[in-house]
Every structure is written in C-alpha cells, then in structure tokens.
C-alpha positions in Angstrom: 91.2 136.8 91.2 90.2 140.4 92.6 91.6 140.6 96.1 94.8 138.0 96.9 96.5 137.3 99.5 99.7 135.7 99.8 102.3 133.9 102.3 105.5 134.4 101.2 108.0 131.9 100.1 110.4 132.7 102.9 106.8 132.7 105.3 105.8 130.2 108.1 102.8 130.2 109.4 102.1 128.2 112.3 97.9 128.5 113.4 94.8 128.9 111.8 94.7 131.2 108.5 91.2 132.2 107.4 90.7 134.4 104.2 87.8 135.6 102.8 89.7 136.0 99.5 91.7 134.0 97.1 95.1 132.6 99.2 98.1 131.5 97.5 100.7 129.6 99.4 104.1 130.0 98.4 105.9 129.4 101.9 105.3 127.0 104.7 101.8 126.6 107.0 101.2 124.5 109.8 97.5 124.7 111.5 94.3 125.0 109.4 93.5 127.1 106.3 89.7 128.1 105.6 89.0 130.1 103.0 85.7 131.6 101.2 87.5 131.5 98.4 90.3 129.9 96.4 93.3 127.7 98.2 96.2 127.5 95.9 99.5 125.4 97.0 102.4 126.5 94.7 105.1 124.0 94.1 107.3 125.4 96.6 104.5 125.3 99.6 104.5 122.3 102.3 101.1 122.9 104.0 101.1 120.6 107.1 97.2 121.9 107.7 93.7 120.9 107.7 92.1 123.0 104.6 88.6 124.1 103.9 87.7 126.2 101.0 85.6 126.7 98.3 88.7 125.5 95.5 91.6 124.2 96.4 94.5 123.7 93.8 97.6 121.4 95.1 101.0 122.2 93.2 103.1 121.6 96.6 102.8 119.7 98.9 99.8 119.1 101.4 100.1 116.7 104.7 96.1 117.1 105.8 92.4 116.5 104.7 91.4 118.5 102.3 87.8 119.8 101.7 86.9 121.8 98.6 83.1 122.8 98.0 83.1 123.1 94.7 86.4 120.7 93.9 90.0 120.4 94.4 92.5 119.7 91.9 96.0 118.5 91.8 98.2 119.6 89.2 101.2 117.5 88.2 104.2 117.3 90.8 100.9 117.9 93.6 100.9 116.1 96.3 98.3 115.2 99.1 98.8 112.7 102.0 95.3 113.3 102.9 91.8 112.7 102.9 89.9 114.4 100.2 86.5 115.9 100.7 84.8 117.3 97.5 82.1 117.5 94.7 84.6 117.1 92.2 88.2 116.2 91.6 90.9 116.6 89.2 93.8 114.5 89.4 96.4 115.6 86.4 99.2 113.0 85.4 101.8 113.6 87.9 99.6 114.3 90.9 99.4 112.0 93.8 97.4 111.0 96.4 97.3 108.9 99.2 94.5 108.7 102.0 90.8 108.5 101.0 88.7 110.5 98.3 85.5 110.9 98.3 83.6 112.7 95.7 80.2 113.9 94.6 79.8 114.8 98.1 78.4 118.0 99.7 80.7 119.9 101.6 79.3 123.0 103.3 81.6 126.0 103.0 83.8 127.8 105.4 82.0 131.5 105.7 83.7 134.4 107.9 80.2 136.3 108.3 79.6 136.6 112.2 81.8 134.1 113.2 85.2 134.9 114.5 88.6 133.1 114.8 88.4 129.5 115.8 84.8 129.2 116.5 84.4 129.7 113.0 86.7 126.4 112.4 84.1 124.1 114.2 83.7 121.2 111.6 80.2 122.2 110.1 80.1 119.0 108.8 80.3 115.5 110.5 83.9 113.4 109.4 83.0 110.9 107.5 83.1 107.3 108.4 86.6 105.8 108.5 86.8 102.9 106.2 89.0 100.0 106.6 91.4 98.4 104.2 91.0 94.8 103.5 93.3 94.1 106.1 95.4 96.1 108.6 98.1 93.8 109.0 101.6 95.1 108.2 103.6 92.5 106.0 107.4 93.1 105.7 109.2 92.4 102.9 112.3 92.6 104.4 112.0 88.7 105.3 111.7 85.4 102.8 108.3 84.5 102.5 107.2 81.0 104.2 105.1 80.6 101.3 106.3 78.2 98.3 104.3 77.7 95.3 103.1 74.5 94.3 105.0 72.4 91.5 103.1 73.6 88.0 103.1 70.5 85.5 105.2 70.9 82.9 103.6 71.7 79.3 105.0 69.0 76.5 102.7 69.7 73.2 99.5 71.6 72.2 96.9 70.6 74.6 99.1 67.5 76.3 100.5 68.2 79.6 103.1 66.0 81.3 102.2 64.9 85.2 105.1 65.5 87.1 106.5 62.3 89.2 106.0 62.5 93.2 109.4 61.5 94.4 109.3 59.5 97.9 111.0 61.7 100.6 113.6 60.6 102.7 111.2 60.7 105.8 108.6 57.7 104.2 111.6 55.6 103.6 
C-alpha cells in the first residue's frame, strides 16, 4: 500500500467518503464509501454504507451493498448484510453473507477524475434485478404446526412390511 487513509476506532463518519487511495476503516461509517483503491473494514469496524471500490476486504461488519471492481473478500469473522456484486468473491471459513451474491459480473469503477462529491457517486451500472426467493411468506415457528405426518407402515423383517390396521373412528359409529 502506498498511500493509506484511516478512519480511527474512536471516529464516526456520516456521509460520503471518497478516496483515491487505500482506505482502512477501524471506526464507524454511515452513508457511502467509494474508492479507486482498496477498502478494508477492520475487525472492530461497523459500516452502515453502500461500498464501491476496486477491492473490498471485510473483517468487521457491513450493513449495505458492496461492489468490488476486482474482488471482494470476506475474512473469518467478517459479516455482510447486503448484496455483493463483483468479478471474484473469496468467502473464508467463518465469514458470513446475508444477501444476493452476483459474481463474474463487471462492476463499473469509481473514479475521482473530473468528478466531485455527490455527483461522482451516481450509480454507473444499473442495479441487478431483485431475485425473489421461493416464497415471500413469513412462517412463525412458535405456533404448533397444523401439519400431521401420515402414519408410516411398521417394518417387520427384511423386505416385509406390516400394514397398519385402520381403526374405526368414533364419528363413524
């Protein structure tokens, strides 16, 4: 790393952070992070931001979408709650992701040349379509289930199946 900027552990930044050099976040950032170089989210860092950088290394906690032009690495203990978009993803044992993961895609890089402030953050690539899961239904597991499994036939010996007798119910008598 040639030039490095650091957001110290006792610092909290709210807004857009733009950097032409590598950026190490040890504190807290809320908003947006954009860098022409590498962004490192340290173990103690908490980031609630959308991130766009050449390379992103997550060792701490990120809540927000992360886009890495060249790659994203989630280290052991690193956590991301948001979508990942990158050419290459390295998810190390112990790293966690809760969101959509798009790999093998081109991400338009952020450049500070000729752009300033908020104008530089205009999304240069369209957002990927939201992929819906199998079901949007919320299932509560604290209530007893109404599902009752069908009785299974009892096995008597090798290959033999004993049929369960159906007893008459009180309603049919």
